[in-house]
mmCIF file of the C-alpha atoms, coordinates in Angstrom:
data_MODEL
# 
_entry.id   MODEL 
# 
loop_
_atom_site.group_PDB 
_atom_site.id 
_atom_site.type_symbol 
_atom_site.label_atom_id 
_atom_site.label_alt_id 
_atom_site.label_comp_id 
_atom_site.label_asym_id 
_atom_site.label_entity_id 
_atom_site.label_seq_id 
_atom_site.pdbx_PDB_ins_code 
_atom_site.Cartn_x 
_atom_site.Cartn_y 
_atom_site.Cartn_z 
_atom_site.occupancy 
_atom_site.B_iso_or_equiv 
_atom_site.pdbx_formal_charge 
_atom_site.auth_seq_id 
_atom_site.auth_comp_id 
_atom_site.auth_asym_id 
_atom_site.auth_atom_id 
_atom_site.pdbx_PDB_model_num 
ATOM 1  C CA . MET A 1 1  ? -0.277 0.679  12.130 1.00 0.00 ? 1  MET A CA 1 
ATOM 2  C CA . TYR A 1 2  ? 0.422  4.270  11.230 1.00 0.00 ? 2  TYR A CA 1 
ATOM 3  C CA . LEU A 1 3  ? 0.240  3.870  7.431  1.00 0.00 ? 3  LEU A CA 1 
ATOM 4  C CA . GLU A 1 4  ? -3.465 3.071  7.695  1.00 0.00 ? 4  GLU A CA 1 
ATOM 5  C CA . GLU A 1 5  ? -3.992 6.560  9.076  1.00 0.00 ? 5  GLU A CA 1 
ATOM 6  C CA . LEU A 1 6  ? -2.234 8.166  6.118  1.00 0.00 ? 6  LEU A CA 1 
ATOM 7  C CA . LEU A 1 7  ? -3.513 6.000  3.272  1.00 0.00 ? 7  LEU A CA 1 
ATOM 8  C CA . PRO A 1 8  ? -6.694 4.078  2.507  1.00 0.00 ? 8  PRO A CA 1 
ATOM 9  C CA . ALA A 1 9  ? -6.427 0.634  4.071  1.00 0.00 ? 9  ALA A CA 1 
ATOM 10 C CA . HIS A 1 10 ? -5.952 -1.293 0.818  1.00 0.00 ? 10 HIS A CA 1 
ATOM 11 C CA . ASP A 1 11 ? -3.410 1.084  -0.654 1.00 0.00 ? 11 ASP A CA 1 
ATOM 12 C CA . GLY A 1 12 ? -1.400 1.129  2.557  1.00 0.00 ? 12 GLY A CA 1 
ATOM 13 C CA . VAL A 1 13 ? -1.181 -2.655 2.662  1.00 0.00 ? 13 VAL A CA 1 
ATOM 14 C CA . GLU A 1 14 ? -0.606 -2.876 -1.084 1.00 0.00 ? 14 GLU A CA 1 
ATOM 15 C CA . GLY A 1 15 ? 2.242  -0.403 -0.904 1.00 0.00 ? 15 GLY A CA 1 
ATOM 16 C CA . ILE A 1 16 ? 3.980  -2.438 1.796  1.00 0.00 ? 16 ILE A CA 1 
ATOM 17 C CA . GLU A 1 17 ? 3.405  -5.763 0.043  1.00 0.00 ? 17 GLU A CA 1 
ATOM 18 C CA . ALA A 1 18 ? 4.571  -4.391 -3.299 1.00 0.00 ? 18 ALA A CA 1 
ATOM 19 C CA . PHE A 1 19 ? 7.709  -2.991 -1.674 1.00 0.00 ? 19 PHE A CA 1 
ATOM 20 C CA . LEU A 1 20 ? 8.499  -6.283 0.058  1.00 0.00 ? 20 LEU A CA 1 
ATOM 21 C CA . GLU A 1 21 ? 7.828  -8.267 -3.131 1.00 0.00 ? 21 GLU A CA 1 
ATOM 22 C CA . LYS A 1 22 ? 9.849  -5.752 -5.186 1.00 0.00 ? 22 LYS A CA 1 
ATOM 23 C CA . ARG A 1 23 ? 7.016  -5.180 -7.645 1.00 0.00 ? 23 ARG A CA 1 
ATOM 24 C CA . PRO A 1 24 ? 5.042  -2.108 -8.692 1.00 0.00 ? 24 PRO A CA 1 
ATOM 25 C CA . PRO A 1 25 ? 2.058  -1.419 -6.406 1.00 0.00 ? 25 PRO A CA 1 
ATOM 26 C CA . GLU A 1 26 ? -1.438 -1.747 -7.871 1.00 0.00 ? 26 GLU A CA 1 
ATOM 27 C CA . TRP A 1 27 ? -3.187 1.299  -6.425 1.00 0.00 ? 27 TRP A CA 1 
ATOM 28 C CA . LYS A 1 28 ? -6.995 1.237  -6.139 1.00 0.00 ? 28 LYS A CA 1 
ATOM 29 C CA . ASN A 1 29 ? -7.410 4.912  -5.161 1.00 0.00 ? 29 ASN A CA 1 
ATOM 30 C CA . ALA A 1 30 ? -4.680 6.577  -7.195 1.00 0.00 ? 30 ALA A CA 1 
# 
């Protein structure tokens, strides 16, 4: 998945999950 190349693995997944759940993302490496 291309987002994993652009973002740290957790933050990439978190960003997608937060978007789908319509909630603010909880970034680990902000």
